[in-house]
C-alpha positions as CSV (number, residue, x, y, z in Angstrom):
1,M,16.0,4.4,60.3
2,S,16.1,0.7,60.6
3,T,15.7,-1.6,57.7
4,T,14.9,-5.3,57.1
5,P,17.5,-7.9,58.2
6,S,20.3,-8.5,55.8
7,G,19.4,-11.0,53.2
8,S,15.6,-10.6,53.7
9,R,13.7,-10.3,50.4
10,P,10.0,-9.5,49.8
11,S,7.8,-12.5,49.4
12,R,6.9,-13.5,45.9
13,G,3.3,-14.6,45.8
14,A,1.7,-16.8,43.2
15,N,0.1,-13.8,41.5
16,P,2.3,-12.6,38.6
17,L,1.3,-9.0,39.1
18,T,2.3,-9.3,42.7
19,R,5.7,-10.6,41.6
20,L,6.0,-7.7,39.2
21,L,5.2,-5.1,41.8
22,T,7.2,-6.6,44.6
23,G,10.7,-5.0,44.9
24,D,13.8,-5.6,46.9
25,G,14.2,-2.1,48.3
26,T,14.7,-1.4,52.0
27,S,13.3,2.1,52.1
28,D,10.4,3.2,54.1
29,H,7.2,3.2,51.9
30,G,4.9,4.6,54.6
31,T,1.5,3.4,53.7
32,F,2.8,-0.1,53.1
33,T,4.7,-0.2,56.4
34,S,3.8,-2.3,59.4
35,S,2.2,-0.3,62.1
36,D,4.0,-2.1,64.8
37,D,7.7,-3.0,65.4
38,E,7.5,-6.6,64.5
39,T,9.3,-7.6,61.4
40,R,7.2,-9.8,59.1
41,P,9.1,-11.8,56.4
42,G,9.0,-10.1,53.0
43,T,7.7,-6.7,54.2
44,P,10.0,-3.7,54.7
45,V,9.6,-2.2,58.1
46,A,10.4,1.4,59.3
47,S,10.9,2.0,63.0
48,V,10.0,5.7,62.6
49,H,6.6,6.8,61.3
50,L,5.6,10.3,60.3
51,A,2.1,10.2,61.7
52,P,-0.5,11.3,60.9
53,E,0.8,11.8,57.3
54,V,1.5,8.6,55.4
55,R,4.2,8.4,52.8
56,M,3.3,6.7,49.5
57,G,5.8,6.3,46.8
58,G,8.0,9.0,48.1
59,G,5.2,11.7,48.6
60,I,2.7,12.4,51.3
61,L,-0.5,11.5,49.6
62,L,-2.8,10.1,52.3
63,K,-3.6,11.2,55.8
64,R,-4.4,7.7,57.0
65,K,-3.8,4.1,55.9
66,T,-6.6,3.0,53.6
67,T,-8.0,-0.5,53.3
68,T,-6.3,-0.9,49.9
69,A,-3.0,0.1,51.6
70,R,-3.2,-2.4,54.3
71,M,-4.2,-5.2,51.9
72,A,-1.3,-4.2,49.6
73,E,1.1,-4.3,52.6
74,E,-0.2,-7.9,53.3
75,A,0.4,-8.8,49.7
76,G,4.0,-7.6,50.0
77,V,3.6,-4.7,47.5
78,T,6.4,-2.3,47.9
79,R,5.9,0.0,44.8
80,P,2.3,1.4,45.1
81,W,2.8,3.8,42.2
82,L,3.5,0.8,39.9
83,M,0.5,-1.1,41.3
84,Y,-1.9,1.8,40.4
85,A,-0.1,2.5,37.1
86,S,-0.6,-1.1,36.0
87,Y,-4.3,-0.7,36.8
88,Y,-4.8,2.3,34.6
89,I,-2.3,1.3,32.0
90,P,-2.7,-2.6,31.9
91,S,0.3,-3.1,29.5
92,I,2.6,-2.2,32.5
93,G,1.4,-5.3,34.2
94,W,1.3,-7.9,31.5
95,L,4.4,-6.9,29.6
96,G,6.5,-7.5,32.7
97,T,5.0,-11.0,33.2
98,Y,4.7,-12.1,29.6
99,Q,5.7,-15.7,29.1
100,W,7.4,-16.7,25.8
101,S,5.2,-19.8,25.6
102,Y,2.4,-17.5,24.8
103,L,4.2,-16.0,21.7
104,L,3.4,-18.7,19.2
105,G,-0.3,-18.7,19.9
106,D,-0.4,-14.9,19.8
107,V,1.3,-14.8,16.5
108,V,-0.9,-17.4,15.0
109,A,-4.0,-15.7,16.2
110,G,-2.8,-12.4,14.8
111,I,-2.0,-13.8,11.4
112,T,-5.3,-15.7,11.3
113,M,-7.3,-12.6,12.1
114,A,-5.4,-10.7,9.5
115,S,-6.4,-13.2,6.8
116,F,-10.0,-13.0,7.9
117,Y,-10.5,-9.3,8.5
118,I,-8.2,-7.5,6.2
119,P,-10.5,-8.2,3.2
120,M,-13.4,-7.4,5.6
121,A,-11.9,-4.0,6.3
122,L,-11.8,-3.2,2.6
123,S,-15.5,-4.2,2.3
124,L,-16.6,-2.1,5.2
125,S,-14.8,0.9,4.0
126,A,-15.8,0.6,0.3
127,N,-19.3,-0.7,0.6
128,L,-20.7,0.9,3.9
129,A,-18.7,3.8,4.7
130,H,-18.4,5.2,1.1
131,L,-14.6,5.8,1.5
132,P,-11.5,4.6,-0.3
133,P,-10.9,0.9,0.8
134,I,-7.6,1.9,2.4
135,H,-9.3,3.6,5.3
136,G,-10.6,0.4,6.5
137,L,-7.1,-1.0,6.7
138,Y,-6.1,2.1,8.8
139,S,-8.6,0.9,11.4
140,F,-6.9,-2.4,11.8
141,A,-3.4,-0.9,11.7
142,I,-3.9,1.7,14.4
143,Q,-6.7,1.1,16.8
144,P,-5.8,-2.5,17.9
145,L,-2.3,-1.4,18.6
146,V,-3.5,1.4,20.9
147,Y,-6.1,-0.7,22.6
148,G,-3.5,-3.4,23.2
149,L,-1.6,-1.0,25.5
150,L,-4.6,0.5,27.3
151,G,-7.4,-2.1,27.2
152,S,-8.3,-4.2,30.2
153,C,-9.5,-7.3,28.3
154,P,-6.4,-9.2,27.0
155,T,-8.1,-11.1,24.2
156,M,-10.4,-8.3,22.9
157,S,-9.9,-7.7,19.3
158,V,-10.7,-4.1,18.1
159,G,-11.7,-3.2,14.6
160,P,-14.3,-1.6,12.4
161,E,-17.9,-2.9,12.8
162,A,-20.7,-3.0,10.3
163,A,-23.2,-0.8,12.4
164,G,-20.5,2.0,12.9
165,S,-19.4,1.9,9.4
166,L,-22.9,2.1,8.1
167,L,-23.7,5.1,10.3
168,L,-20.5,6.7,9.2
169,G,-21.2,6.2,5.5
170,T,-24.9,7.5,6.1
171,A,-23.5,10.7,7.7
172,I,-21.0,11.3,4.8
173,T,-23.7,10.7,2.2
174,A,-26.1,13.1,3.9
175,L,-23.6,15.9,4.3
176,N,-22.5,15.5,0.7
177,Q,-26.2,15.5,-0.5
178,H,-27.0,18.8,1.3
179,H,-23.8,20.7,0.8
180,P,-20.0,19.9,0.4
181,A,-18.3,19.1,3.6
182,F,-15.1,21.0,2.6
183,D,-14.4,23.4,-0.2
184,D,-11.1,22.0,-1.4
185,G,-9.9,18.7,-2.8
186,D,-11.8,15.9,-4.6
187,E,-14.8,14.0,-3.2
188,A,-12.7,11.0,-2.0
189,F,-10.3,13.3,-0.2
190,N,-13.0,15.3,1.5
191,N,-14.9,12.2,2.5
192,A,-11.7,10.9,4.1
193,R,-11.3,14.1,6.1
194,L,-14.9,14.0,7.2
195,A,-14.4,10.4,8.3
196,G,-11.4,11.5,10.4
197,V,-13.6,14.2,12.1
198,I,-16.3,11.7,12.9
199,T,-14.0,9.0,14.2
200,G,-12.1,11.6,16.3
201,M,-15.4,12.8,17.7
202,T,-16.5,9.3,18.4
203,G,-13.3,8.6,20.4
204,A,-13.7,12.0,22.3
205,F,-17.2,11.0,23.4
206,A,-16.0,7.6,24.7
207,F,-12.9,9.2,26.3
208,I,-14.8,11.9,28.2
209,A,-17.4,9.4,29.3
210,G,-14.6,7.2,30.7
211,I,-13.0,10.1,32.5
212,V,-16.3,11.2,34.2
213,R,-17.0,7.5,35.0
214,L,-20.1,6.9,33.0
215,G,-19.3,3.3,32.4
216,F,-22.4,2.4,34.3
217,L,-24.5,3.4,31.3
218,D,-23.9,0.0,29.8
219,S,-26.9,-1.1,31.9
220,V,-29.3,1.6,30.7
221,L,-30.2,0.5,27.2
222,S,-32.3,-2.7,27.2
223,R,-31.6,-5.8,25.4
224,P,-34.7,-5.7,23.2
225,L,-33.6,-2.2,22.0
226,L,-30.2,-3.4,21.1
227,R,-31.4,-6.6,19.5
228,G,-34.1,-4.6,17.5
229,F,-31.6,-2.1,16.3
230,I,-28.8,-4.6,15.5
231,S,-31.3,-6.8,13.6
232,A,-32.5,-3.7,11.7
233,V,-28.9,-2.9,10.9
234,G,-28.4,-6.3,9.5
235,F,-31.4,-6.0,7.3
236,V,-30.4,-2.6,6.1
237,I,-26.9,-3.9,5.2
238,F,-28.3,-7.0,3.4
239,V,-30.6,-4.8,1.2
240,D,-27.8,-2.3,0.5
241,Q,-25.4,-5.0,-0.6
242,L,-28.0,-6.8,-2.7
243,I,-28.1,-3.8,-4.9
244,A,-24.3,-4.1,-5.6
245,E,-24.5,-7.9,-5.8
246,T,-27.1,-7.8,-8.5
247,G,-25.1,-5.2,-10.5
248,L,-27.8,-2.6,-10.3
249,T,-25.8,0.2,-8.6
250,T,-25.8,2.4,-11.6
251,P,-29.6,2.1,-12.3
252,A,-30.3,2.6,-8.6
253,K,-28.3,5.8,-8.5
254,E,-30.0,7.1,-11.6
255,A,-33.4,6.4,-10.0
256,G,-32.4,8.2,-6.8
257,V,-32.9,5.0,-4.7
258,L,-29.5,4.8,-3.1
259,H,-30.5,7.6,-0.7
260,A,-34.0,6.3,0.0
261,S,-35.2,4.3,3.0
262,T,-34.4,0.6,3.2
263,L,-38.1,-0.3,2.5
264,Q,-38.0,1.8,-0.7
265,K,-34.8,0.0,-1.7
266,A,-36.4,-3.4,-1.1
267,L,-39.4,-2.6,-3.2
268,W,-37.2,-1.1,-6.1
269,L,-35.2,-4.3,-6.1
270,L,-38.2,-6.5,-6.4
271,Q,-39.4,-4.4,-9.4
272,N,-36.1,-4.4,-11.2
273,F,-34.7,-7.8,-10.3
274,R,-35.0,-8.9,-13.9
275,S,-32.4,-6.5,-14.9
276,T,-29.7,-8.2,-12.8
277,H,-26.2,-8.6,-14.2
278,V,-25.8,-12.3,-14.3
279,L,-22.0,-12.5,-14.0
280,T,-21.9,-10.1,-11.0
281,F,-24.8,-11.9,-9.2
282,S,-23.1,-15.3,-9.9
283,V,-19.8,-14.3,-8.4
284,A,-21.5,-12.7,-5.4
285,A,-23.7,-15.8,-4.9
286,V,-20.9,-18.3,-5.1
287,S,-18.7,-16.2,-2.7
288,F,-21.6,-15.9,-0.3
289,G,-22.4,-19.6,-0.4
290,I,-18.7,-20.7,0.1
291,I,-18.3,-18.4,3.2
292,M,-21.7,-19.4,4.7
293,I,-20.9,-23.2,4.2
294,G,-17.5,-22.5,5.9
295,R,-19.2,-20.9,8.8
296,F,-21.6,-23.8,9.2
297,F,-18.9,-26.4,9.2
298,K,-16.8,-24.4,11.5
299,K,-19.6,-24.2,14.1
300,R,-20.4,-27.9,13.8
301,L,-16.8,-29.1,14.0
302,E,-15.0,-26.6,16.3
303,K,-15.5,-28.8,19.3
304,R,-14.2,-32.0,17.7
305,A,-11.6,-30.3,15.5
306,P,-10.5,-27.0,17.0
307,Y,-7.9,-26.5,14.3
308,I,-10.8,-25.9,11.8
309,A,-10.9,-22.3,13.1
310,F,-7.6,-21.7,11.2
311,L,-9.2,-22.3,7.9
312,P,-9.0,-18.9,6.0
313,D,-12.2,-19.4,4.0
314,R,-12.6,-15.6,3.4
315,F,-9.0,-15.1,2.4
316,A,-9.3,-18.1,0.0
317,V,-12.3,-16.6,-1.7
318,V,-10.7,-13.2,-2.0
319,V,-7.5,-14.6,-3.6
320,L,-9.3,-17.1,-5.9
321,S,-11.8,-14.5,-7.2
322,A,-9.0,-12.0,-7.9
323,I,-7.0,-14.7,-9.8
324,L,-10.1,-15.8,-11.9
325,T,-11.0,-12.2,-12.7
326,Y,-7.6,-11.5,-14.0
327,N,-7.2,-14.7,-16.0
328,L,-10.7,-14.7,-17.4
329,G,-11.1,-11.0,-18.0
330,W,-14.3,-10.7,-15.9
331,D,-13.6,-7.0,-15.5
332,Q,-14.0,-6.5,-19.2
333,K,-17.4,-8.2,-19.0
334,G,-19.1,-5.8,-16.6
335,L,-17.9,-7.2,-13.3
336,Q,-16.7,-4.2,-11.2
337,V,-13.3,-4.6,-9.5
338,L,-11.7,-2.8,-6.7
339,G,-9.2,-1.0,-8.8
340,N,-6.2,0.9,-7.5
341,V,-6.2,1.0,-3.7
342,E,-4.6,4.4,-2.9
343,A,-4.6,7.0,-0.2
344,P,-6.7,10.1,-1.3
345,S,-4.1,12.3,0.4
346,G,-1.3,10.8,-1.8
347,S,0.8,9.4,1.2
348,L,0.1,6.5,3.5
349,F,-0.7,7.1,7.1
350,R,-0.8,10.9,6.8
351,F,-1.4,12.6,10.1
352,N,-4.4,15.1,10.0
353,F,-5.6,16.4,13.3
354,P,-9.3,16.3,13.2
355,F,-10.2,18.9,15.9
356,Q,-9.3,22.1,13.9
357,L,-11.2,25.4,13.9
358,A,-11.7,24.9,10.2
359,H,-13.6,21.7,11.0
360,L,-15.8,23.3,13.5
361,T,-19.0,23.4,11.4
362,N,-18.6,19.7,10.5
363,L,-17.9,18.8,14.1
364,K,-21.3,20.3,14.9
365,E,-23.1,18.6,12.1
366,T,-21.6,15.1,12.8
367,M,-21.9,15.2,16.6
368,S,-25.1,13.2,16.7
369,T,-23.6,10.5,14.4
370,A,-20.4,10.3,16.4
371,F,-22.5,9.9,19.6
372,L,-24.5,7.1,18.2
373,I,-21.4,5.3,17.0
374,S,-19.7,5.6,20.4
375,V,-22.8,4.4,22.2
376,L,-23.3,1.4,20.1
377,G,-19.5,0.5,19.9
378,F,-19.2,0.9,23.6
379,F,-22.2,-1.4,24.4
380,E,-20.9,-4.1,22.1
381,S,-17.3,-3.8,23.3
382,V,-18.4,-4.0,27.1
383,V,-20.6,-7.0,26.3
384,A,-17.7,-8.8,24.6
385,A,-15.1,-7.8,27.2
386,K,-17.3,-8.9,30.1
387,S,-18.1,-12.2,28.4
388,L,-14.5,-12.9,27.7
389,G,-13.3,-11.6,31.1
390,T,-15.4,-14.2,33.0
391,T,-13.3,-17.0,31.5
392,L,-10.0,-15.2,31.9
393,D,-10.3,-13.9,35.4
394,A,-9.6,-10.5,34.1
395,N,-10.5,-7.3,36.0
396,I,-12.8,-5.7,33.4
397,S,-13.7,-2.1,34.0
398,S,-16.3,-0.2,31.9
399,N,-14.6,3.1,32.6
400,R,-11.2,1.9,31.5
401,E,-12.6,0.3,28.4
402,L,-14.1,3.7,27.5
403,I,-10.8,5.5,28.0
404,A,-8.9,2.8,25.9
405,L,-11.4,2.8,23.1
406,G,-11.8,6.6,23.1
407,T,-8.0,7.1,23.0
408,A,-7.6,4.5,20.1
409,N,-10.4,6.3,18.1
410,M,-9.0,9.7,18.7
411,I,-5.6,8.6,17.4
412,G,-7.3,6.7,14.6
413,G,-9.2,9.9,13.6
414,C,-5.9,11.5,13.2
415,F,-5.2,9.1,10.4
416,Q,-8.7,9.1,9.0
417,S,-9.6,5.6,9.9
418,L,-13.0,4.0,10.4
419,P,-14.4,3.9,14.0
420,A,-13.2,0.8,15.7
421,F,-14.6,-1.0,18.7
422,G,-14.4,-4.5,20.2
423,G,-16.4,-7.3,18.6
424,Y,-17.5,-10.4,20.4
425,G,-17.3,-12.6,17.2
426,R,-13.9,-11.3,16.2
427,S,-12.6,-11.7,19.8
428,K,-13.8,-15.3,20.0
429,V,-11.9,-16.0,16.9
430,N,-8.8,-14.4,18.5
431,K,-9.1,-16.6,21.6
432,A,-10.0,-19.7,19.7
433,T,-6.9,-19.6,17.4
434,G,-4.5,-19.2,20.3
435,G,-4.5,-15.5,21.3
436,R,-3.9,-15.1,25.1
437,T,-2.6,-11.5,25.4
438,P,-2.8,-8.2,23.6
439,I,0.3,-9.2,21.5
440,S,-2.2,-11.0,19.1
441,S,-3.9,-7.6,18.4
442,M,-0.5,-6.0,17.9
443,V,0.5,-8.7,15.5
444,L,-2.8,-8.0,13.6
445,S,-1.8,-4.3,13.4
446,I,1.7,-5.2,12.1
447,C,0.2,-7.6,9.4
448,T,-2.2,-4.8,8.3
449,I,0.7,-2.2,8.1
450,I,2.7,-4.6,6.0
451,C,-0.2,-5.3,3.8
452,T,-0.9,-1.6,3.4
453,T,2.6,-0.7,2.4
454,T,3.4,-3.6,0.2
455,L,0.4,-5.6,-1.0
456,L,-2.1,-2.9,-2.2
457,P,-1.4,-3.4,-5.9
458,Y,-2.5,-7.1,-5.6
459,F,-6.0,-6.0,-4.7
460,Y,-6.7,-4.4,-8.1
461,Y,-8.6,-7.3,-9.6
462,L,-10.6,-8.1,-6.4
463,P,-14.3,-8.1,-7.5
464,R,-16.5,-5.7,-5.6
465,A,-19.2,-8.3,-5.7
466,V,-17.0,-10.5,-3.4
467,L,-16.6,-7.7,-1.0
468,S,-20.5,-7.2,-0.9
469,A,-20.9,-10.9,-0.4
470,M,-18.6,-10.7,2.7
471,I,-20.7,-7.9,4.1
472,S,-23.9,-9.9,3.5
473,V,-22.5,-12.7,5.6
474,V,-21.9,-10.1,8.4
475,A,-25.5,-9.0,7.9
476,V,-26.8,-12.5,8.3
477,S,-24.8,-12.9,11.5
478,L,-26.5,-9.8,12.8
479,L,-29.9,-11.3,12.0
480,E,-29.5,-14.8,13.1
481,E,-29.7,-14.2,16.9
482,A,-33.1,-12.3,16.6
483,P,-35.3,-15.5,16.4
484,E,-33.8,-16.9,19.6
485,D,-34.5,-13.7,21.5
486,I,-38.0,-13.4,20.0
487,A,-38.8,-17.0,21.1
488,F,-37.5,-16.3,24.6
489,F,-39.6,-13.2,25.1
490,F,-42.6,-15.0,23.8
491,R,-41.9,-17.9,26.2
492,I,-41.9,-15.6,29.2
493,S,-44.7,-13.4,27.9
494,A,-42.6,-10.3,27.8
495,Y,-44.8,-8.6,25.2
496,A,-43.7,-5.1,26.1
497,D,-40.1,-6.1,25.2
498,L,-41.3,-7.7,22.0
499,A,-43.1,-4.4,21.1
500,T,-39.9,-2.4,21.7
501,M,-37.9,-4.7,19.6
502,L,-40.4,-4.5,16.7
503,L,-40.8,-0.7,17.0
504,V,-37.1,-0.1,16.8
505,F,-36.8,-2.5,13.9
506,A,-39.6,-1.0,12.0
507,T,-38.7,2.6,12.4
508,T,-35.1,1.8,11.4
509,V,-36.2,0.0,8.2
510,I,-38.9,2.4,7.3
511,W,-37.3,5.6,8.1
512,S,-33.6,5.8,9.0
513,L,-30.9,4.5,11.4
514,E,-31.0,7.7,13.4
515,T,-34.7,7.6,13.9
516,G,-34.6,3.9,15.0
517,I,-31.9,4.3,17.6
518,A,-33.4,7.7,18.8
519,I,-36.8,6.1,19.5
520,G,-35.2,3.0,21.1
521,V,-33.0,5.2,23.4
522,G,-36.0,7.3,24.2
523,I,-38.1,4.2,25.2
524,S,-35.2,2.9,27.4
525,L,-34.7,6.3,29.1
526,I,-38.4,6.6,29.8
527,Q,-38.4,3.1,31.4
528,V,-35.4,4.1,33.6
529,I,-37.0,7.3,34.7
530,R,-40.3,5.5,35.4
531,N,-38.6,2.9,37.6
532,S,-36.5,5.5,39.4
533,T,-39.5,7.8,40.2
534,R,-41.6,4.9,41.6
535,A,-41.5,5.0,45.4
536,R,-40.7,1.6,46.8
537,I,-43.2,1.4,49.7
538,Q,-44.9,-1.7,51.2
539,I,-47.8,-2.2,53.5
540,L,-47.0,-4.6,56.4
541,G,-49.4,-7.2,57.9
542,R,-49.1,-9.1,61.1
543,V,-48.3,-12.9,60.8
544,P,-51.3,-14.7,62.4
545,G,-50.6,-16.1,65.9
546,T,-47.8,-13.6,66.7
547,Q,-47.5,-10.1,68.2
548,N,-44.3,-8.8,66.7
549,M,-43.9,-10.5,63.3
550,F,-44.7,-8.5,60.2
551,K,-44.4,-9.1,56.6
552,A,-45.0,-7.1,53.3
553,A,-48.5,-7.8,52.0
554,E,-47.1,-7.9,48.4
555,E,-44.7,-10.7,49.2
556,V,-47.0,-13.3,50.6
557,P,-50.7,-14.4,49.9
558,A,-53.3,-12.1,51.7
559,E,-54.7,-15.1,53.7
560,E,-51.3,-15.5,55.5
561,L,-51.5,-12.1,57.0
562,E,-53.9,-10.2,59.2
563,D,-54.6,-6.5,59.2
564,V,-54.2,-4.5,62.5
565,E,-57.5,-2.8,62.8
566,G,-57.4,1.0,62.2
567,C,-53.7,1.0,61.7
568,L,-51.7,1.3,58.4
569,I,-48.1,0.1,58.7
570,V,-45.9,1.4,55.7
571,K,-42.4,0.3,55.2
572,M,-40.1,2.5,53.1
573,T,-37.1,0.6,51.6
574,E,-35.1,3.5,49.9
575,G,-34.1,7.1,50.2
576,L,-36.6,9.9,49.6
577,T,-35.6,12.3,46.8
578,F,-37.3,14.6,44.4
579,A,-37.4,11.7,41.8
580,N,-39.4,9.2,43.8
581,T,-41.7,11.4,46.0
582,G,-43.8,12.8,43.2
583,E,-46.5,10.1,43.5
584,L,-45.9,9.2,47.1
585,K,-49.2,10.6,48.2
586,N,-51.2,8.8,45.6
587,R,-49.5,5.5,46.4
588,L,-50.1,5.9,50.2
589,R,-53.7,6.7,49.5
590,R,-54.0,3.6,47.4
591,L,-52.4,1.5,50.2
592,E,-54.8,3.0,52.7
593,R,-57.9,2.1,50.5
594,Y,-56.9,-1.2,49.1
595,G,-53.9,-2.6,51.1
596,D,-51.9,-3.0,47.8
597,A,-50.3,-0.2,45.7
598,R,-50.8,-2.3,42.6
599,A,-54.6,-2.0,42.8
600,H,-56.4,0.0,40.1
601,P,-58.0,3.2,41.5
602,S,-61.3,2.4,40.0
603,L,-61.9,-0.4,42.6
604,P,-64.2,0.3,45.5
605,R,-62.6,0.6,49.0
606,L,-61.4,-2.8,50.1
607,R,-60.0,-1.9,53.6
608,A,-62.8,-1.7,56.0
609,R,-63.7,1.6,57.6
610,A,-63.0,2.1,61.3
611,Q,-65.8,1.5,63.8
612,G,-67.1,4.7,65.4
613,G,-66.9,7.0,62.3
614,G,-63.8,8.8,63.5
615,R,-62.4,11.7,61.4
616,G,-59.6,9.4,60.3
617,G,-62.0,7.2,58.3
618,S,-60.5,3.7,57.9
619,T,-57.2,4.6,59.5
620,R,-56.6,5.9,63.0
621,T,-52.9,5.3,63.2
622,V,-50.1,5.3,60.5
623,I,-46.7,3.8,61.4
624,F,-43.9,4.5,59.0
625,D,-41.0,1.9,59.2
626,V,-38.1,4.0,57.8
627,K,-35.1,1.9,58.4
628,G,-34.4,1.7,54.7
629,V,-34.4,5.5,54.2
630,R,-30.7,6.3,54.3
631,R,-30.9,9.6,52.4
632,M,-33.3,12.5,52.1
633,D,-33.1,15.7,50.0
634,G,-35.0,18.9,50.4
635,S,-37.9,18.0,48.0
636,G,-38.5,14.5,49.4
637,T,-38.5,15.9,53.1
638,Q,-40.9,18.6,52.1
639,V,-43.3,16.1,50.5
640,L,-43.1,13.8,53.5
641,R,-43.9,16.7,55.8
642,E,-47.0,17.5,53.8
643,I,-48.1,13.9,54.0
644,V,-47.5,13.8,57.8
645,G,-49.3,17.1,58.3
646,G,-52.3,15.9,56.3
647,Y,-52.7,12.9,58.4
648,V,-52.3,14.9,61.6
649,Q,-55.0,17.3,60.5
650,K,-57.4,14.4,59.9
651,G,-56.8,13.2,63.5
652,V,-54.6,10.3,62.5
653,A,-51.7,9.5,64.8
654,V,-48.4,9.2,63.0
655,W,-45.4,7.1,64.3
656,F,-41.9,6.5,63.0
657,S,-40.1,3.2,63.6
658,R,-36.3,2.6,63.3
659,C,-35.4,6.0,62.0
660,P,-31.8,6.0,61.0
661,R,-29.5,8.2,63.0
662,E,-26.8,8.4,60.5
663,G,-26.5,10.1,57.2
664,G,-28.3,13.3,58.2
665,V,-31.7,11.7,58.1
666,W,-32.6,12.4,61.8
667,E,-31.5,16.0,61.3
668,M,-33.7,16.4,58.3
669,F,-36.6,15.1,60.3
670,V,-35.9,17.7,63.1
671,E,-35.1,20.7,61.1
672,S,-38.0,20.3,58.8
673,G,-40.6,20.2,61.7
674,I,-41.7,16.6,61.1
675,V,-40.7,15.7,64.7
676,A,-42.8,18.6,66.1
677,V,-45.8,17.9,63.8
678,V,-46.2,14.2,64.8
679,G,-46.0,15.1,68.6
680,G,-42.4,15.1,69.5
681,R,-39.5,12.6,69.9
682,S,-41.8,10.1,71.7
683,H,-43.4,9.2,68.3
684,F,-40.0,7.9,67.0
685,V,-39.6,4.4,68.4
686,G,-37.4,1.4,67.9
687,S,-39.8,-1.2,66.5
688,V,-43.3,-1.5,64.9
689,E,-44.4,-3.5,67.9
690,E,-43.5,-0.6,70.2
691,A,-45.4,1.9,68.0
692,L,-48.5,-0.3,68.1
693,R,-48.4,-0.6,71.9
694,L,-48.0,3.1,72.4
695,S,-50.7,4.0,69.9
696,S,-53.2,1.8,71.6
697,G,-52.4,3.2,75.0
698,S,-50.8,0.0,76.4
699,S,-48.1,0.2,79.0
700,G,-44.5,-0.9,78.6
701,V,-41.8,0.1,76.4
702,G,-40.3,-2.0,73.6
703,V,-36.6,-2.5,73.0
704,S,-35.4,0.5,71.2
705,G,-33.5,-0.2,68.1
706,S,-34.7,-3.8,67.7
707,D,-34.9,-5.1,64.1
708,E,-36.9,-8.1,65.1
709,G,-40.4,-8.6,63.7
710,V,-40.2,-6.8,60.4
711,V,-39.2,-8.8,57.4
């Protein structure tokens, strides 16, 4: 077997991934070998081919050379297995091409995010998830590290989110209210085990969805649904934290309000606001004000002074409040502090596999919550990844994102962490502070691990009111985008979208998170089903002054087209399946009577009846332009045969124009008997013009297969 000439090396393109995957070997790589005997610079050539099999990475995998194989050969790729591996495990690609000039920015971004979000993790765990604060730290210690190895967006920052933490806490509270989740251990320990089960289930849902390639579902839920639910979550969080910020947690618990709806909590707060603990409310209000002012100035000055993004306002508030509480003895004056931050199991990062037979009952009871968390987390992550990917020229795949996020959460569930997904705001901070690769997320994980193992005693005097204030800032950020969307929908008169948003918001606030998201998902699915079951058919009219130019009547003003007397010309633009043929008969009848499928059936007949009073009424000929029908199933074929048979029985001549010969469509027409019913193969012609000439008895035959004339 011949090899490349001595000293010849594969070409090294400008693409770093190409440089990584290009090797110096001289062996035959089959799929990536030239099909002729000419030697191209940089491409290994074998003079012997094992046709028809094609060797790929040492094994016979393909029977023929694929398009990808030919393109990879042209790019000089000699290790195909590494090329595919770097796609499914992105860290294989970027680690080999990592530039040390990126390291400083990645380290600074990771440390900056740690200063922002480690206190936030404590807040989410303690205030929303009803867990010991340390479980929030587990989320930043584990999930970002795993996602950095498997994720497809290099600057995505993964961590716990307010909506997912709130859903987790709601599920834990509901289970404890009805019956204990586990029969052994104290409440904190059992809640932690339950959190591990829910987080593991959340990851499993996402992972399975990625394996079966359900990434396209990110387009199913509508923007109004997501905006209504996210805004409702912001309102729910703000009201919940307001109870803690006013120091009324104990009275609210005694009154049984903590497990009530958000509307009931808000009304109770208004009635009992006079009983507010002044010190607690003052600390919370000042902390909230400082963080909000910091956000305001960061937004205003980030373009002129990018370095302002490094200002650790949240970290400063946390440190300062803890120091003041220790020195002034606020904890002895009624201000609740975080206290000892310990692992309920007694050891840090203890492995506890969540998918055990002993947890089977809890797996069933928490399945709906885990599914909702995975859906919301996936949508937010994909939106963030695609938004960031457009500026990074990254190849973002929804399915790979599902697998990466699912794996991260399954591993996180083994350590009883909160569910963690990508966040757009957090990822923007990562990118703005210098993060360019997943190393920044790994630095965040390392900082969190160091904090968890060495700095926990210093969180003792951290006021819980400060943590609540930080969560309230998150709630405001969830609410602040709603007015812009509402104004946009008003401006374009999208009142149905506004109604969806309002309905989801109201049901979430009045009843529960689960009810709100269930109604929203139901509305979105109904809309999807409605659109998919509507047959896309159009009536064609002739352009005045022409004989063979036809346009859809719904696309141009009626005066610009003329009807062909006694003839209905129908254009079908999609495949016929059981989903879209259910109302095909009614839509065709409406076209026949009114000339427009959008007309209300209460209207009188608008298309004139044919002269002579033939049995066909207003229509003597029906021509179906079926060029767009590339697929037909049994149900669609059966309905079409019934429609054709009905026309023939009424004495209406039926013609088919431009019937596809590929994809099995023609065979379906023949085997179903449609060809025989309409009068044989002569009723299947190449153009609408030809069908018109033949139906009127004129001589001459049109050009078969011509696409001209129909727009």
